[in-house]
C-alpha positions in Angstrom: 11.1 11.1 141.7 9.9 13.9 139.7 10.7 16.7 142.1 14.4 15.2 142.1 14.7 14.9 138.4 13.7 18.2 137.6 16.4 19.4 140.3 19.2 17.6 138.3 17.4 19.6 135.0 18.4 22.6 137.1 21.6 21.8 139.0 23.6 20.7 135.2 25.6 23.8 133.9 28.3 23.5 132.1 31.2 23.4 132.7 32.1 25.9 129.5 31.9 26.6 126.4 32.9 23.7 125.4 31.1 21.6 127.7 28.1 21.0 125.2 27.7 17.3 126.3 25.6 19.0 129.7 23.1 21.3 128.0 22.2 18.5 125.1 22.7 15.0 127.3 22.0 16.1 131.1 19.4 18.3 131.5 17.2 17.8 128.5 17.4 14.2 129.5 16.3 15.5 132.7 14.2 17.2 132.6 12.1 15.0 129.4 12.3 12.1 131.9 10.5 14.8 134.8 8.0 15.7 132.4 7.3 11.8 131.3 6.9 11.2 135.1 5.2 14.4 136.0 2.2 12.9 133.4 2.0 9.7 135.1 1.5 11.1 138.6 -1.3 14.0 137.7 -3.3 10.4 136.1 -2.9 8.7 139.5 -3.7 11.9 140.8 -6.5 12.1 138.4 -7.7 7.6 140.1 -7.1 9.5 143.5 -9.1 12.2 143.2 -12.3 10.6 141.3 -12.1 7.8 143.7 -12.1 10.9 146.8 -8.6 10.0 148.6 -7.0 13.4 147.6 -9.0 16.7 147.9 -8.3 18.2 144.3 -5.5 21.2 145.2 -3.3 17.9 144.6 -3.3 18.0 141.3 -0.7 21.5 142.0 2.0 19.5 142.6 2.3 17.4 139.2 1.1 21.3 137.3 4.3 22.6 139.3 6.7 20.6 138.5 5.5 19.6 135.1 5.7 23.7 134.0 9.6 23.7 135.8 10.4 21.5 133.5 8.9 22.8 131.0 10.4 26.1 131.4 13.6 24.2 131.8 13.4 22.0 128.2 12.6 26.2 126.7 12.8 28.6 128.7 15.9 28.4 131.8 17.6 25.5 128.9 21.6 26.6 130.5 23.5 27.7 127.1 27.2 27.9 126.3 
C-alpha cells in the first residue's frame, strides 16, 4: 500500500499551468499518506525484528519508501 501511494505521488503531474490542484492536493496527499504509512511500517518492522521473526535488513524497505515520499514532498515536487 505504501509503495502504491508513493507511486501515485510520483505519477501525479500537472496537466498544464492551470492545474494547481494536482500539485497542491493530489501529489502532497499521496506522499503525506505514504510517509505516515511508512512510520507504521517501520514500527511494525521494529517489533518483528525484536521478536526475531525478521532480520535487520527489513528496516531498509520503510526507510527507502520514506525517503522517496519525503523527496516528493520537498525537492521533487511537481512544478507549474
